[in-house]
N, C-alpha and C positions, 0 to 999 in steps of 0.2 A: 358123351367122350369122343363119339367118332367126329360128331359135327365140330367138336372143340378141335381136334386133331387135324381135320381137312381144313378149317379156317386158319390154324397156326402155319400149316404148310403151305398154304397158299400166299399167306402174307409174308413168309420168309421170301419166296421165289419173287414175289412182287418187290420186294424190297431191293433185289438186283438192279432193278430197271434204272435207276439213276445212275449207278456204277457203268452200266453199258451207255448211257446216252453221256455223259462225261467223257468217257474214254473216245466216243465218237466224236465229240466237239472238239477234240484235241486236231483232229484232221479237216472237220469242216462243220462250223457252227451253224447248222440251220435245222432247226426244230421242225418245220413242215416236211423238209424232204427225208430227214428221219424218220418220223412217223408215218409218212406214205411208204416208204420200205418195209418198216416193221409191218404195215398192214399187208403189203403185196406177199410177204413171206408166209404171214398167218392165215391169209384169206382162204386158200386152197384147203387149209385143215379144217377150217369151219365149216366150208362149204360140203366137204366130204361127211363130217360129223352130222350135219343138218340131213343131207339126203339120206345117209344110212338109219338115222333116227326116225325119219318119216316112213321110210321102207317097214321098219319094225311096228310101227304104230299101225299101217294098214294090215300088215300081216296079222297083227293080234286084233283086229277088228274094231280099234278105237275110232273114234268120229274124226272126220276130217276138220282140220284147221279152219276157223272161220276168220272174213277179213278184219274183224275187230281184234282178235287174238293175235294176229300177224302185226297190224298196225302199231298196238301197245308194245309189244316186244322190239319193233323197230325204234318207236319213241323212247322208249326206256334204254334201250343201248345207244341211241345218239347222244343221248345226256351223259350217261356213265363212261362211255368209250370212245366218243370223238369229243365232245364240248371238253368233258375233264382232261381229256389226253392232250388236245393242241395246247390249253394253256397251261398245262404240268410241262410239255416239252419247252414251251417259250420261256417259262419261267427259268428253267435249267440254263438257259443262255445267260443269265445274269446272277445266280447265286450257287452256292455249293451244294454237292449231292447231301450231305448232313441237313443242311439247312432247308433244302427241298422238302425230305421226307417228314422233317419236324412239322413244318407248314403245312404239308399234305394232309397229315394225320391229326389235325386239326378237326377232320370231318366227323369223328365220333360224336364230337359236341354238337354238332348240327343234325347228325342222326337222331340223337337223343331228343333234341328240342323240338326238331320239327315232327318226328314221330308223336311226340306229346301233345304238340300244337294242333297237328293237322291229321293224324292217322288213329288218335285213341289210344296210344301205347301208354303203359303205367310206367312210371319212374320209381325206382326202389330207394331205400336211403342207402344201402349198401353199393348200389349203381352209382349214384350221385358221389359218395364217399369216393369210391375208385376211380371215377371220371376226374373229381377235384385234384386227387392226388397226382393221377396222371398227366392232368396238363400244368400242374404246378412243375412235374419235372419237363415236359415240353417248354414251358415257359424259361426255365433256368436255362437250357441250352439255347434257346433260340435269343434269349437275351444277349448271351455271350457272342453268339454269331453274329447279330446285329451290331454289336458294339466294334467287333472287329472288321465287319464288312466294307465294301466299297462303295462306290457311285450307285450301280444298279439294285442294289439290296433291296429298296423299297418296290421298284418295278416288279422285279422277279417275285417278292413275298405276295404282292397283290394278285399277280398271275396264278401263283400255286395256290393262294387262298381261294381264287375263283374256282380251280381245280377241286378242291376239297368241298365247296358247297354243292358242286355238281355232282359229285362223285356220292355225297351224302343223299341227296334226292334219289339219285338213281338206286341206292341201297334200299331205300323205304318203297319205290315203286317195283323193283325186281321180285320182291318176295312174293306178291301176288301172281306175276308172271310165270315164275318157276313152279308154284303150285299148280298152274293151270298146265303148262307145256310141259314140265318136268326140265331138270337141270340143263341136261345134255341139248337139248332142241333149244331151249330159250337163250343158252350162250352162244349157240351156232348162229342164229337168227340177228341177235342183237350186235354180236362181234361183225359177222358179215356186213351189216348196215353201215357200221362205223367205220370198217376198213375201206368200203367204197367212198363215204363221205370224207375220209382222210386222203384217199388219192385224190379225188377231186378238188379237194382243198387246195393241195400244192399245185395242180395244175391251174387253178385260177390264180394263186398267188404267184406264180412263176411265169405265167403267160405262157405255157407251153407243154410240151412232153418231154422235155430234157429231164431225165432222172439219172443221170452219170454222177458218179461218185467214187472215191478210193475204194481199191478192194477190201482195205482195212475198216472202213466205215460201213460197206455192204455185210462184213462178217459181223460186225456189232449190231447192225439191225437186225440180222437173222438171230441174234442171241436175246435182242429185246422180245424178239416174235415169239420163239419158242420157249426160252427160259423164263422169261418176265411178263409173258402175255398169255399163250395157249395154255401151259399147264397150271398156272395159277388161277385163270379164269374158270376154269372148269372145277378145281379145289375149292375155290371160294364160293361159288355159286350151289356145288353140293353140301358145303359147309351151311350155308345159309337156308339152304331148305331144312335142315335139321335142327338149328337153333335160334334163325331168325336173324334178321339186319342189326339189330342192337348188339346182341352178344358178338356176332362179327366184327363189327365195329369196334369195340372195345379189346378184343382178343387180337386185332390187328395192329394195334398200338406197339406190340413188340416188334414191329417191322421196323421204326426208327433205330432201334437198338443193333440190330443185324446191318442196316445200312451205315450206321456209324462205324462199326468194326470193319466194313468192307472198303469203306471210304478212307480210313485211316492207312488199312493194310494195302489196298490196290493204287488208291488215287494220292496217298502221303498227304491227306489232308491232316491238319493238327487235331489232338484230342486232350481237351484240358480237363482239368478238376469238376469244371463246372458241367463237362459233358458227362463224366462219371456220376456226377450227383443227379443230374437229370434223366440218365437212364435208370439209375438205381430207383427213382421215384417212379418213372413210368412201368416197370418191373412189379412194384408194390402195388400199382393203381391196378395194373390189369388182374393181377392175383384176386385182390379184394372183391374186383367186380365179377370175376369169374365165380368166386366163392357165392356170392349173392345171387346170381344168376342159377346156378346149379341148385342151390336151395329153394328158390321160386318155382324152378322146373320140378323138382320133387314134390313139393305142397301140390302142385298143379295136378300130378298124375293120382 
């Protein structure tokens, strides 16, 4: 239950990311710059956490990190927090916050299928049923948004779908790294790596070191760093250490419901009967999956 609570809290905070981004784009629609500032604000925190965690490991007499362990953490973080993030931020230049969150959270189906195909993970009947109902709900809302969308909907959807696939692969690879390094140290290494990559990405794309932006844009970038990156990253990885990537992936499908509510309230995006039906199906699917996963865990014990 602690793992479920941590994952749910992390998902809820992650769901605020699209709101911060869309508000920032009202001032300046530049995904690479916003991601760079997000990581500039977040990087010192992850470096401090990493240093303190390494110090505790040394005082506790734990073995020093090997080059292979560090490189695995770096590679995993690069996939999950840089590749997925840059595709997601770019996609939000074209589609609404609601649609972004729903497309992004097709990633649990990738987690289940990739986990079954390449990582030896088992699919349960209740898990499949929960996933089917959940994605029926996502399909309802996505279909409604696609019908009402504008010219860039396809481009934005493909970009965010790429982000979903990248994040699914990250979820599967992260479990092993967390077991070896611990959630705090793995998060510090993987996010620090991604932060440096995002900053360098903007410098290459812009052809210089001009990071100037409006004050409100910078405040919202700080919000994406603290509320939508730092806190949920540690919560999600701590939850993953307890309940595994498949469970985290399915519980995280609650996040679209939170994003929809915030998008309607803060951004003034429309909320239709299709949105309501889709949200209800998502909640039902997550509930069924969680029940099946809890029963399977109980039998394993």
